[in-house]
C-alpha positions, 0 to 999 in steps of 0.5 A, a space after each residue: 281354157 275356155 268356159 265350155 272346156 271347163 264345164 267338162 273338166 269340172 264335171 269329171 273332177 266331181 264325178 270321177 267317171 266318164 259315165 257320171 260326168 256324161 250324166 251331169 252334162 247331158 251328153 254321152 261318155 264318148 263326148 266327155 272323153 274326146 273333150 278331155 283328151 282335146 283339153 289335155 292336148 291343148 294344155 300340153 299336160 296330163 290332167 287325170 290319171 286313169 285307173 280301174 276305179 275312176 279318174 284322179 287329178 294329177 299335179 297339173 290337174 290340181 293346178 287347173 282345178 283351182 283356176 277352173 273353179 274361179 271361172 265357174 264362179 265368174 260364169 255363174 255370177 254373170 248368169 245370176 246378174 243377167 237373170 236378176 234384171 228380169 222384171 217379168 214374172 215368166 220363165 223357169 224357176 228351179 226349186 229344191 225341196 224334200 218330197 214330203 214338203 213338196 207334196 204337202 205344201 209346195 204343190 198346193 202353193 204352185 197350183 194357186 200360183 199358176 192361176 195368177 202367173 201362168 207363164 211361170 214354170 217351176 221345176 221341183 227337184 225333190 231330194 234330201 241332198 243339199 243342192 248348191 245354189 251358188 253353182 246354179 243347181 237350183 234357184 230356190 231351196 227349201 231346207 230343214 237345216 239353216 245354211 251359213 253361206 253369206 252369199 245366200 238369203 235365208 228366211 224361216 218358213 216354219 218352226 213345227 213341234 216334233 212328236 211321236 206317232 204311230 198308226 192305230 194298227 201298230 198300237 193295236 198290235 204292240 200297245 203304247 211304249 213305256 218310258 224308260 225301257 229303251 222302247 223294248 218290244 217296239 219297232 221304229 221306222 228309221 232315217 237311213 242317213 242316221 243309220 249310216 252315220 251310226 247316230 244313237 237312236 232316240 225318240 223324243 230324246 229318249 234312248 231307243 236302242 231296244 227298238 227294232 228297226 223295221 224299215 228305213 228310208 232316205 226320204 221323209 215321204 217314204 218314212 211317213 208311208 211306212 208309218 202309215 202302213 203300221 211298220 213302227 213308231 217314228 218322229 214327225 212334225 206334229 202338223 204332218 203326223 196329224 194330217 196323215 191320220 196317225 196317232 200321237 204317242 205321249 201327247 204331252 211330250 215333244 222333242 227338244 229340237 223343233 222341225 224348222 223349214 228354211 227358204 234359201 235363195 241367192 242374193 242375185 236372183 232374189 228380186 227377179 220377178 219370177 223368183 219373187 212370185 214363187 217366194 211369195 206363194 211359198 211364204 203364204 202357203 207355209 204361213 197358212 199351214 202354221 196358222 192352221 196348226 195354231 188355230 187347233 191348239 
């Protein structure tokens, strides 16, 4: 197997359909099908079982998969090491973050960065999914959960208190919630992954089973927009809720677990010039955001 064949093989392993693999690789489905057929012919082995619900690995495919992962790891390590030798702040940096943090902090930081380093291009991948830095899906990531991969460098950018918020229009209609009644008579805006996982509903660590779910979303920016529209109560980092002009409910209470923001990078790329200047801009932006919040307290 050569590396180019391996890319097609791994894409189909992960996506399990020709359509998904083609989308990941940026080619058409027919190309994926031809490359897999040619690979199977070259290896004299059937790697996949074709069925109505997709492609599944055979025993031979499972053996090839382990070898392919090692090839992928070596190829990505070589790419990172070569890129790590770059000492000029120019070129593309791929940054994974949430839409909310991108809109509030990252884009203003990049505006200032562009004035200083116009040759640096930042590609923002706004997603709540955990993109894999080891597989080169991104160069930097801003995450709200600290990863435990020893190959990654992790730095905390912010630790914000979490409060309960609602639009003034919502509170005019429903009034303030009363502690201890499960938020009966109230509506909440929910995080869809929690609903999918059947996570028990709480607001500021208080059971919220009696609150009606008026709207759910899988991105933080959509949740904020729904709250601003008056659809219900919701938890937000205090600086975010205040920035959105929402009303702080139960202002003397906070969620026990704060909202943490982590900057994640791969060790091989951390001191690349273009990555370094992006990191500096992000650290400065989050430091100023946190300092502005502290100055208000």
